[in-house]
C-alpha positions as CSV (number, residue, x, y, z in Angstrom):
1,M,0.0,0.0,0.0
2,G,2.7,2.4,0.9
3,Q,4.6,1.8,-2.3
4,T,1.5,2.6,-4.4
5,L,0.9,5.8,-2.4
6,F,4.4,7.1,-2.9
7,E,4.4,6.3,-6.6
8,L,1.5,8.7,-6.9
9,E,3.3,11.2,-4.5
10,K,6.1,11.2,-7.0
11,Q,3.7,12.5,-9.5
12,S,3.7,9.3,-11.5
13,W,0.1,10.1,-12.6
14,S,1.8,12.2,-15.3
15,K,3.0,8.9,-16.9
16,A,-0.6,7.7,-16.8
17,K,-1.7,10.9,-18.5
18,E,0.8,10.4,-21.3
19,N,-0.4,6.9,-21.8
20,C,-4.0,8.1,-22.1
21,F,-2.9,10.4,-25.0
22,K,-0.9,7.6,-26.6
23,F,-3.9,5.4,-26.4
24,L,-6.1,7.9,-28.1
25,E,-3.3,8.8,-30.6
26,F,-3.2,5.2,-31.6
27,A,-6.9,5.2,-32.4
28,Q,-6.6,8.4,-34.4
29,E,-3.6,7.1,-36.5
30,N,-5.5,3.9,-37.1
31,F,-8.8,5.5,-38.2
32,W,-10.4,2.0,-38.6
33,L,-10.6,1.8,-34.7
34,S,-12.7,4.9,-34.0
35,G,-15.8,4.5,-36.0
36,K,-18.7,6.9,-35.9
37,T,-20.9,7.2,-32.9
38,E,-23.7,9.6,-31.8
39,E,-22.5,12.5,-29.8
40,N,-22.4,12.0,-26.1
41,N,-23.5,8.4,-26.3
42,F,-20.0,7.1,-25.5
43,D,-20.7,3.9,-27.5
44,S,-17.0,3.5,-28.3
45,I,-14.1,2.8,-26.0
46,W,-12.3,5.5,-28.0
47,D,-15.0,8.1,-27.4
48,K,-14.6,7.5,-23.7
49,M,-10.9,8.0,-23.8
50,Q,-11.4,11.1,-25.9
51,K,-13.6,12.6,-23.1
52,I,-10.9,11.8,-20.5
53,C,-8.2,13.4,-22.6
54,D,-10.4,16.5,-23.2
55,L,-10.8,16.9,-19.5
56,I,-7.1,16.7,-18.9
57,V,-6.5,19.5,-21.5
58,E,-9.4,21.6,-20.1
59,T,-8.1,21.5,-16.5
60,N,-4.7,23.2,-17.0
61,N,-3.2,20.0,-18.4
62,G,-4.7,18.1,-15.5
63,E,-3.0,20.0,-12.7
64,D,-6.3,21.4,-11.4
65,L,-7.7,17.9,-11.0
66,S,-8.4,16.7,-7.4
67,Y,-6.4,13.8,-5.9
68,Q,-9.1,11.2,-6.6
69,E,-9.6,12.5,-10.2
70,K,-5.9,12.2,-10.9
71,H,-5.9,8.7,-9.3
72,A,-8.9,7.7,-11.4
73,I,-6.8,8.6,-14.5
74,A,-3.7,6.9,-13.1
75,S,-5.7,3.7,-12.7
76,L,-5.7,3.5,-16.5
77,E,-1.9,3.1,-16.6
78,G,-2.1,-0.6,-16.3
79,E,-0.4,-3.2,-18.5
80,E,-3.7,-4.2,-20.1
81,M,-3.7,-0.9,-22.1
82,K,-0.4,-1.7,-23.8
83,E,-1.3,-5.4,-24.3
84,F,-4.6,-4.4,-25.9
85,L,-2.9,-2.1,-28.4
86,D,-0.2,-4.6,-29.1
87,N,-2.8,-7.2,-29.8
88,L,-4.6,-5.0,-32.3
89,V,-1.4,-4.3,-34.1
90,Y,-0.6,-8.0,-34.3
91,L,-4.1,-9.0,-35.6
92,N,-4.0,-6.2,-38.2
93,K,-0.6,-7.4,-39.4
94,H,-1.4,-11.1,-39.6
95,I,-4.9,-11.1,-40.9
96,E,-5.6,-9.9,-44.5
97,L,-8.5,-7.3,-44.3
98,S,-10.0,-5.0,-46.8
99,S,-10.5,-1.3,-46.1
100,N,-14.2,-2.0,-45.8
101,D,-13.4,-4.7,-43.2
102,K,-11.8,-1.9,-41.1
103,K,-14.5,0.7,-41.1
104,S,-14.7,0.6,-37.3
105,F,-13.2,-1.2,-34.4
106,D,-16.3,-3.5,-34.0
107,N,-16.2,-4.3,-37.7
108,F,-12.5,-5.1,-37.5
109,I,-12.9,-7.5,-34.5
110,L,-15.9,-9.2,-36.0
111,T,-14.1,-9.8,-39.3
112,C,-11.1,-11.1,-37.6
113,E,-13.3,-13.4,-35.6
114,R,-15.1,-14.7,-38.7
115,I,-11.8,-15.3,-40.6
116,I,-10.2,-17.2,-37.7
117,E,-13.3,-19.3,-37.1
118,S,-13.6,-20.2,-40.8
119,K,-10.2,-21.9,-40.5
120,R,-10.9,-23.8,-37.3
121,G,-10.3,-27.5,-37.8
122,G,-8.2,-27.0,-40.9
123,E,-4.5,-27.0,-41.6
124,N,-4.3,-23.3,-41.7
125,F,-6.0,-22.7,-38.3
126,D,-3.7,-20.5,-36.2
127,Q,-4.3,-21.2,-32.5
128,N,-2.1,-18.2,-31.4
129,L,-4.2,-15.8,-33.4
130,F,-7.3,-17.3,-31.9
131,N,-5.9,-16.8,-28.3
132,I,-4.8,-13.3,-29.0
133,L,-8.3,-12.4,-30.4
134,D,-9.9,-14.0,-27.4
135,R,-7.6,-12.1,-25.0
136,T,-8.3,-8.8,-26.9
137,R,-12.1,-9.3,-26.4
138,I,-11.5,-9.8,-22.6
139,L,-9.2,-6.7,-22.4
140,E,-11.8,-4.6,-24.3
141,V,-14.5,-5.4,-21.7
142,Q,-12.1,-4.7,-18.8
143,L,-10.9,-1.4,-20.2
144,D,-14.4,-0.3,-21.1
145,D,-15.5,-1.0,-17.5
146,K,-12.6,1.1,-16.3
147,F,-13.4,3.9,-18.6
148,E,-17.0,3.8,-17.6
149,T,-16.2,4.1,-13.9
150,V,-13.5,6.8,-14.5
151,L,-16.0,8.9,-16.5
152,Y,-18.5,8.6,-13.6
153,L,-15.9,9.6,-11.0
154,L,-14.8,12.5,-13.2
155,G,-18.4,13.7,-13.3
156,I,-18.7,13.3,-17.1
157,K,-21.0,10.4,-17.6
158,G,-24.0,8.4,-16.4
159,F,-25.3,6.7,-13.4
160,I,-24.0,3.5,-11.8
161,L,-26.3,1.7,-9.3
162,P,-24.7,1.3,-5.9
163,Y,-24.9,-2.0,-3.9
164,S,-27.3,-2.4,-1.1
165,F,-25.5,-3.8,1.9
166,S,-27.5,-7.0,1.7
167,E,-26.6,-7.5,-2.0
168,F,-23.0,-6.6,-1.2
169,S,-22.9,-9.2,1.6
170,K,-24.3,-11.9,-0.5
171,K,-21.7,-11.4,-3.2
172,L,-18.9,-11.5,-0.6
173,S,-20.2,-14.8,0.7
174,S,-20.8,-16.3,-2.8
175,Q,-18.2,-18.6,-4.4
176,N,-19.4,-17.8,-7.9
177,E,-20.0,-14.0,-7.8
178,K,-17.4,-11.3,-7.5
179,I,-17.6,-7.7,-6.5
180,N,-17.7,-5.2,-9.4
181,M,-15.0,-2.6,-8.5
182,G,-16.8,0.2,-10.3
183,R,-20.0,-0.4,-8.3
184,F,-18.0,-0.8,-5.1
185,L,-16.5,2.7,-5.6
186,V,-19.9,4.2,-6.3
187,T,-21.3,2.4,-3.3
188,L,-18.7,4.0,-1.0
189,I,-19.6,7.4,-2.4
190,D,-23.3,6.7,-1.8
191,A,-22.7,5.3,1.7
192,K,-21.4,8.7,2.8
193,I,-24.9,10.2,2.4
194,N,-26.9,7.1,3.0
195,Q,-27.9,7.3,6.6
196,K,-29.7,4.0,6.6
197,E,-26.8,1.8,5.4
198,G,-23.8,4.0,5.7
199,N,-22.8,2.8,9.1
200,L,-22.9,-0.9,7.9
201,F,-20.4,-0.1,5.2
202,V,-18.3,1.9,7.6
203,D,-17.9,-1.1,9.9
204,Y,-17.1,-3.3,6.9
205,V,-14.5,-0.9,5.4
206,I,-12.6,-0.6,8.7
207,A,-12.6,-4.3,9.4
208,N,-11.9,-5.6,5.9
209,V,-10.4,-3.0,3.7
210,L,-8.4,-0.6,5.9
211,F,-7.5,-2.9,8.7
212,D,-6.1,-5.7,6.4
213,E,-4.7,-3.1,4.0
214,D,-6.3,-5.2,1.2
215,L,-9.4,-4.8,-0.9
216,V,-12.4,-7.0,-1.6
217,E,-12.0,-9.6,-4.3
218,V,-13.0,-8.2,-7.7
219,E,-13.4,-9.6,-11.2
220,N,-10.2,-11.4,-12.3
221,R,-8.7,-10.5,-8.9
222,E,-7.5,-7.2,-10.3
223,L,-7.0,-4.4,-7.7
224,W,-7.0,-1.9,-10.5
225,F,-8.6,0.8,-8.4
226,N,-6.6,0.0,-5.2
227,W,-5.9,3.6,-4.1
228,L,-9.1,5.0,-5.4
229,A,-10.9,2.5,-3.2
230,V,-8.7,3.5,-0.2
231,Y,-9.5,7.1,-0.9
232,Y,-13.3,6.6,-0.9
233,C,-13.1,4.2,2.1
234,L,-11.2,6.9,4.1
235,D,-13.5,9.7,2.9
236,L,-16.5,7.6,4.1
237,V,-15.0,6.6,7.5
238,W,-13.6,10.1,8.3
239,S,-16.9,11.7,7.4
240,R,-18.5,9.5,10.2
241,F,-15.7,10.2,12.6
242,S,-17.9,11.6,15.3
243,K,-20.0,8.4,15.2
244,L,-17.1,6.0,15.5
245,D,-16.0,4.4,18.7
246,D,-12.7,5.2,20.2
247,V,-11.0,2.0,19.0
248,Q,-11.9,2.9,15.4
249,R,-10.8,6.5,15.9
250,L,-7.5,5.4,17.4
251,F,-7.0,3.1,14.3
252,L,-7.5,6.0,11.9
253,F,-5.1,8.3,13.7
254,Q,-2.5,5.6,14.0
255,N,-2.6,4.3,10.4
256,Y,-4.2,6.9,8.1
257,Y,-3.6,10.4,9.5
258,Y,-0.8,11.4,7.2
259,K,-2.1,9.4,4.2
260,S,-5.5,11.1,4.5
261,L,-3.9,14.5,4.4
262,V,-1.8,13.5,1.4
263,M,-5.1,12.6,-0.3
264,S,-6.5,16.1,0.6
265,L,-9.2,14.8,2.8
266,P,-10.6,17.6,5.0
267,L,-9.6,16.1,8.3
268,E,-10.0,19.5,10.1
269,K,-13.7,19.5,9.3
270,F,-14.3,15.9,10.3
271,I,-12.4,16.4,13.6
272,S,-14.1,19.7,14.3
273,D,-17.5,18.0,14.0
274,Y,-16.4,15.5,16.6
275,V,-15.2,18.1,19.2
276,S,-18.1,20.4,18.5
277,D,-20.4,17.8,20.1
278,S,-18.9,18.6,23.4
279,L,-21.3,19.9,26.0
280,E,-18.8,21.2,28.6
281,P,-15.2,22.5,28.5
282,I,-13.9,19.4,30.3
283,E,-15.4,17.1,27.6
284,F,-14.0,19.5,24.9
285,V,-10.5,19.2,26.4
286,H,-10.8,15.5,27.0
287,K,-11.4,14.9,23.3
288,H,-8.4,17.0,22.3
289,K,-6.2,15.1,24.7
290,K,-7.4,11.8,23.4
291,M,-6.6,12.8,19.8
292,K,-3.2,14.0,20.8
293,D,-2.5,10.7,22.5
294,W,-3.7,8.8,19.4
295,L,-1.5,10.8,17.1
296,D,1.5,10.3,19.5
297,S,1.1,6.6,18.8
298,N,1.0,7.1,15.0
299,K,2.6,4.2,13.1
300,E,2.9,5.8,9.6
301,K,6.1,6.2,7.8
302,V,6.9,9.2,5.6
303,L,9.4,9.6,2.8
304,V,12.1,12.0,4.0
305,N,14.8,11.5,1.4
306,L,13.8,11.7,-2.2
307,E,17.3,10.6,-3.5
308,N,17.6,7.3,-1.7
309,N,13.9,6.7,-0.9
310,S,14.4,6.5,2.8
311,F,11.5,6.6,5.3
312,E,11.1,7.7,8.9
313,M,8.2,7.3,11.3
314,W,6.0,10.4,11.0
315,I,5.8,10.8,14.8
316,N,9.7,10.8,15.1
317,V,9.9,13.5,12.5
318,L,7.4,15.6,14.4
319,K,9.2,15.0,17.8
320,K,12.5,15.9,16.2
321,Y,11.1,19.2,15.1
322,I,9.6,20.0,18.5
323,S,12.8,19.1,20.3
324,L,14.7,21.5,18.1
325,N,12.2,24.3,18.7
326,S,10.7,23.6,22.1
327,K,10.1,27.2,23.0
328,N,8.6,28.3,19.6
329,Y,7.5,25.2,17.8
330,L,4.3,27.0,16.7
331,D,6.3,29.5,14.7
332,G,5.5,28.9,11.0
333,Y,8.9,30.2,9.9
334,K,10.6,27.5,12.1
335,V,8.4,24.8,10.5
336,N,9.4,25.9,7.0
337,E,13.1,26.1,8.0
338,F,13.0,22.6,9.4
339,L,11.2,21.0,6.4
340,N,13.4,22.8,3.9
341,N,16.5,21.5,5.6
342,L,14.9,18.0,5.8
343,Y,14.3,17.7,2.1
344,G,17.2,19.9,0.9
345,N,17.2,21.2,-2.6
346,V,16.0,18.0,-4.3
347,P,13.7,18.5,-7.2
348,G,10.1,17.5,-6.5
349,R,10.3,18.2,-2.8
350,E,7.5,20.7,-2.7
351,P,4.6,18.3,-2.3
352,F,6.3,16.4,0.5
353,I,7.1,19.7,2.4
354,N,3.4,20.7,2.0
355,W,2.1,17.4,3.3
356,L,4.3,17.4,6.4
357,R,3.6,21.1,7.0
358,K,-0.1,20.3,6.9
359,S,0.3,17.3,9.2
360,F,2.2,19.4,11.7
361,A,-0.4,22.2,11.5
362,V,-3.4,19.9,12.2
363,Y,-1.5,18.3,15.1
364,F,-0.7,21.6,16.7
365,S,-4.3,22.8,16.2
366,I,-5.3,19.7,18.3
367,T,-2.7,20.3,21.0
368,E,-3.6,24.0,21.2
369,A,-7.4,23.4,21.0
370,T,-7.7,25.8,18.1
371,L,-9.6,23.6,15.7
372,V,-12.9,24.9,16.9
373,D,-13.5,28.2,18.5
374,W,-15.2,27.6,21.9
375,D,-17.6,30.4,20.7
376,D,-19.0,27.8,18.3
377,V,-19.6,25.4,21.2
378,S,-20.6,27.5,24.1
379,E,-24.1,28.9,23.9
380,D,-23.6,31.4,26.7
381,K,-21.7,34.3,25.2
382,K,-21.1,35.8,28.7
383,I,-18.8,33.0,29.7
384,Y,-17.2,32.6,26.3
385,E,-13.9,34.3,27.1
386,Y,-13.6,32.4,30.4
387,D,-14.3,29.0,28.8
388,K,-12.1,29.7,25.9
389,E,-9.0,30.4,28.1
390,M,-9.9,27.7,30.6
391,V,-10.1,25.1,27.8
392,K,-6.6,25.9,26.7
393,A,-5.3,25.9,30.3
394,I,-6.8,22.5,31.0
395,L,-5.3,21.1,27.8
396,Y,-1.9,22.5,28.6
397,F,-2.1,20.8,32.0
398,Q,-3.1,17.4,30.5
399,V,-0.3,17.5,28.0
400,G,2.2,18.6,30.7
401,G,5.9,19.3,30.2
402,V,6.8,22.7,28.9
403,N,3.1,23.4,28.4
404,L,2.7,24.0,32.2
405,E,4.7,27.2,31.7
406,K,1.9,28.5,29.5
407,I,-0.6,28.1,32.4
408,V,1.8,30.2,34.5
409,E,1.8,32.9,31.7
410,M,-2.0,32.9,31.6
411,L,-2.3,33.3,35.4
412,S,0.4,36.1,35.3
413,K,-1.6,38.4,33.0
414,K,-3.2,41.5,34.4
415,D,-6.3,40.8,32.3
416,K,-6.4,37.1,33.1
417,K,-9.8,35.4,32.5
418,F,-9.6,33.1,35.6
419,G,-7.7,32.7,38.8
420,L,-5.8,29.8,40.3
421,S,-8.7,28.7,42.5
422,A,-11.0,28.4,39.4
423,F,-8.4,26.5,37.6
424,V,-7.9,24.1,40.5
425,R,-11.6,23.4,40.7
426,E,-11.6,22.5,37.0
427,I,-8.7,20.1,37.1
428,E,-10.1,18.5,40.2
429,K,-12.9,17.2,38.1
430,L,-10.5,15.8,35.6
431,V,-7.5,14.2,37.4
432,N,-7.0,11.0,39.2
433,L,-4.8,11.4,42.2
434,D,-3.9,7.7,42.1
435,N,-2.3,8.3,38.7
436,E,1.4,9.1,38.9
437,E,1.3,11.2,35.7
438,D,-1.5,13.4,37.0
439,V,0.2,13.8,40.4
440,S,3.5,14.7,38.7
441,N,1.9,17.3,36.5
442,I,0.3,19.0,39.6
443,L,3.5,19.0,41.6
444,D,5.5,20.4,38.6
445,L,2.9,23.1,38.2
446,S,3.1,24.0,41.9
447,S,6.8,24.5,41.6
448,L,6.4,26.7,38.6
449,L,3.7,28.8,40.4
450,K,5.9,29.3,43.4
451,E,8.9,30.3,41.2
452,N,6.7,33.0,39.7
453,H,5.2,34.1,43.1
454,L,1.7,32.9,42.1
455,L,1.5,30.3,45.0
456,P,2.8,30.9,48.5
457,E,5.9,28.8,49.5
458,D,3.9,27.2,52.3
459,Q,1.0,26.2,50.1
460,E,0.6,23.2,47.7
461,I,-2.2,22.4,45.2
462,I,-2.2,18.9,46.6
463,F,-0.7,17.3,49.7
464,F,-0.1,13.8,50.9
465,N,-2.5,12.7,53.7
466,E,-0.7,10.3,56.0
467,Q,-3.9,9.0,57.5
468,T,-5.6,8.1,54.2
469,G,-2.3,7.2,52.5
470,G,-3.1,9.2,49.4
471,F,-3.0,12.7,47.8
472,E,-5.7,15.2,48.4
473,F,-6.5,18.7,47.0
474,N,-5.8,21.7,49.2
475,N,-9.2,23.0,50.4
476,D,-7.7,26.5,50.8
477,L,-7.3,26.9,47.0
478,R,-10.9,26.0,46.3
479,V,-12.2,29.3,47.5
C-alpha cells in the first residue's frame, strides 16, 4: 500500500496521463478503430478516452484535478492498455483485411473473428491468433468497464447503481459471484450520504479494507482501483468520525492520518464536527487530549529522502522538530526552515514539504485546542472568554511538560480570565490522584507557580494525607 501511495506522490500520474494520450493517438492514427458514434453516447471505448483526454486538457493539463480525479486517470496506466494495443497491431498485421473490413473497431474485431473461425479444424488454423483475439475481447471489456467508472468519477457520464449492503454481503459470501469494482467505488460514495446503510459499510470498510490493507476480491482478482478504493473508504470513514467508537478513531489516527492529508481529505472538518459535540469545557478538552495521544502513537512512515527513498516514522519527524524548537514550535517560519532542511534542494520536494507542514499544523491545532473556537460550542456568550481560556489551560495541563509554563503565563496576565482557584476546581474534576502522571503534573505546576510568586511557599495544590495514605486537594485553594 505504501509503495502505491508514494508512486503517486512522486507525480507518476503524469505517466498515466501520457499513456492516455498515446492510447487515443493510436486510435486516431488507425482510423479504422474509432468508427462513428452519436454525440455524447459514449458507444465506443475510444470516445470515452477522448472525453478523458479532453478533461485533462481543459483543467490546466490536469494540474487542477483533485487527488481522486488524478488517481482515477492513473488507474488507466495498467499493462492491459499496452497489451490491448499490441494485440490490435498483431491482428492487423497477420490477418488480411480490406479497407471495408476496417471501417470501425467493431467491424475489425468481428471480421477477424469470422476469418479465424472459418479456418478452425483446418491445416491453416492459427491457435495463437485465436488466443490473441480472445484475450483482446476480454481486455476490451475490462478497459471499457474502467473507462465507464472513470467517467463517472470525473463527473462526465452516467449513473452506476450502488450496492445495497444485503446484496454486497451476498456477493462477498458467494463462491461464484465477485464484487464489481466500479459499483463498489460508487457504493462508497453513496454510503457517505446514505444514513440507513452508511454505518454498515463503515464497519465493513474498517474491518476488511483498511485494517487488512487489502481490498475486496474483484473480477479477475484485479485491484485496478486500489488507491481510489482506499481514498473513498477513508472519505466515508472520516466523514462518520464523530459516530465511530474510540477504538476505530485510534486506528484511523495511528494508520491513516498522514495518508489522508496527502489525499487532501478535509480532516479538520471531520475532527471539528467531533469536538463540536462537546457539552462542557472538560469534555472538549478531553477529546483533544485523546486525539493528541492517538497521534502520539501514530505508526505511519513518511518519505524523508527523495534521493535514496528512505523513510522515517511520522511521529519521530514531528518530535525531532519539536525538540529543536521547544520554545517556539508554533512558529510557521521555524516549521518551514525545518522542512526545507529536511528535504534539501532536491527536485520534487514541494509536495512532501506541504504534506508534512499540513500534518504538523493539524497536530498543533489539536494540542492547542484551536480547531474549533469555543464560541461555536458555548451557547452562553457571557462565559465565552472564560471558557475559551480555561479550555486551553486544562489542555496544557493534560499535555504537561513545557506546556505547564503556558498556564503560568496565563495566570500572570493582568487581564487574566480566571484565577488559580477556578483552575484548581476544574482540574479536580479531571485528574485521578492515584495516577502518577497526574500527580507529577500537579507537583510540577506547583513548583512553577511558586517560582513566579503565584503560589505561596507554604502552600501546595495537593498534599499527601498520612492518615488516608493518598494525595488530596488543598481546600484553601478551592475558595
